[in-house]
C-alpha positions as CSV (number, residue, x, y, z in Angstrom):
1,M,-0.2,-0.1,-0.2
2,L,2.8,2.2,0.8
3,T,4.5,1.8,-2.5
4,A,1.1,2.4,-4.4
5,L,1.0,5.8,-2.4
6,I,4.5,6.9,-3.2
7,S,4.2,6.1,-6.9
8,H,0.7,8.1,-6.9
9,R,2.6,10.9,-5.2
10,Q,5.5,10.7,-7.7
11,R,3.0,10.8,-10.7
12,S,1.4,13.7,-9.3
13,A,4.5,15.6,-8.7
14,F,5.7,14.8,-12.4
15,A,2.3,15.8,-13.6
16,F,2.5,19.2,-11.8
17,I,6.0,19.8,-12.9
18,G,4.9,18.9,-16.5
19,L,2.1,21.4,-16.3
20,A,4.4,24.1,-14.9
21,L,6.8,23.8,-17.5
22,A,4.3,23.7,-20.2
23,G,2.6,27.0,-18.9
24,T,6.0,28.5,-18.7
25,F,6.7,27.6,-22.4
26,T,3.3,29.0,-23.5
27,C,4.0,32.4,-21.4
28,A,7.4,32.5,-23.2
29,L,6.1,31.8,-26.8
30,R,3.4,34.7,-26.1
31,A,6.2,37.1,-24.9
32,L,8.1,36.6,-28.2
33,A,4.9,36.9,-30.2
34,A,4.3,40.4,-28.7
35,T,7.6,41.8,-29.6
36,P,7.5,44.9,-31.6
37,E,9.5,43.0,-34.4
38,A,6.7,40.3,-34.4
39,W,4.0,42.8,-34.5
40,A,5.6,44.9,-37.3
41,A,6.2,41.4,-39.3
42,H,2.2,40.6,-38.8
43,E,1.3,43.9,-39.8
44,Q,3.3,43.5,-43.1
45,E,1.9,40.1,-43.7
46,V,-1.6,41.3,-43.1
47,T,-1.3,44.3,-45.5
48,A,0.4,42.2,-48.2
49,A,-2.4,39.6,-48.1
50,C,-5.2,42.2,-48.1
51,I,-3.7,44.2,-50.8
52,A,-3.3,40.8,-52.9
53,A,-6.9,40.0,-52.4
54,S,-8.3,43.5,-53.2
55,A,-9.8,44.1,-56.4
56,L,-9.2,47.9,-56.2
57,Q,-6.5,49.5,-58.2
58,G,-3.6,51.1,-56.4
59,A,-4.9,49.4,-53.1
60,R,-3.3,50.6,-49.9
61,A,-3.7,50.5,-46.1
62,A,-6.2,53.5,-45.2
63,G,-5.2,53.0,-41.5
64,Q,-3.8,50.4,-38.9
65,P,-5.0,46.9,-38.6
66,I,-7.4,46.4,-35.9
67,E,-6.7,43.2,-33.9
68,F,-9.5,41.2,-32.5
69,D,-9.5,39.0,-29.7
70,D,-7.9,35.5,-29.8
71,H,-10.9,33.5,-29.9
72,T,-12.0,35.4,-33.4
73,R,-8.3,35.0,-34.8
74,T,-9.1,37.9,-37.0
75,T,-7.3,41.0,-37.9
76,A,-9.3,43.8,-39.8
77,L,-7.8,46.4,-42.3
78,L,-9.4,49.1,-44.2
79,L,-8.2,49.6,-47.7
80,M,-8.4,52.3,-50.0
81,G,-8.0,52.5,-53.8
82,H,-9.8,52.9,-57.2
83,H,-12.4,50.9,-58.9
84,A,-11.0,49.0,-61.7
85,A,-14.2,48.8,-63.9
86,A,-14.3,51.0,-66.6
87,H,-17.9,51.9,-66.0
88,M,-16.8,53.3,-62.5
89,E,-14.6,55.6,-63.9
90,G,-11.7,55.0,-61.6
91,R,-13.7,56.4,-58.6
92,R,-12.0,56.0,-55.2
93,A,-13.5,53.0,-53.1
94,R,-12.9,51.3,-49.7
95,E,-12.7,47.8,-48.9
96,L,-12.9,46.0,-45.5
97,C,-10.4,43.2,-45.1
98,L,-10.5,40.5,-42.8
99,F,-7.5,38.4,-42.2
100,D,-7.7,35.1,-40.5
101,K,-4.6,34.4,-38.2
102,Q,-5.0,30.6,-38.5
103,S,-5.2,30.3,-42.1
104,R,-3.3,33.3,-43.1
105,K,-5.8,34.1,-45.7
106,A,-7.3,37.4,-46.5
107,A,-10.9,38.1,-47.5
108,V,-12.2,41.4,-48.5
109,A,-15.7,43.1,-49.3
110,P,-16.8,46.4,-50.5
111,A,-16.7,48.9,-47.4
112,D,-18.0,52.2,-48.8
113,A,-21.3,51.7,-47.0
114,L,-19.4,51.9,-43.6
115,F,-19.1,55.6,-44.3
116,T,-22.1,58.1,-44.6
117,P,-21.5,61.8,-45.9
118,L,-21.0,64.3,-43.0
119,S,-24.1,66.5,-42.6
120,R,-23.5,70.2,-41.9
121,P,-25.6,71.4,-39.0
């Protein structure tokens, strides 16, 4: 009976040490991901993927990426450019890009409707 107790205690101790090491490793990875260099690389990746997915001519970022929480795995970026279709006569346009951090893919949709003209009082 004493042998069974000791081995159970040893297994519990090893399990605790394993969990502690896993937690430390996870925290270290998050710390690495939060470096300024990592954020800059992420911003460049998001911008490049969004511009590549855009249908706008001369597409460019219209601001800074917006990071959603880790549960959504999404970064949003507003793009500006010009309509490519001839009948649109090169009018300015906006697109909203959503970048999935897990799949590393970008999806865009027209975003002109997000903005309404400002009315003067």
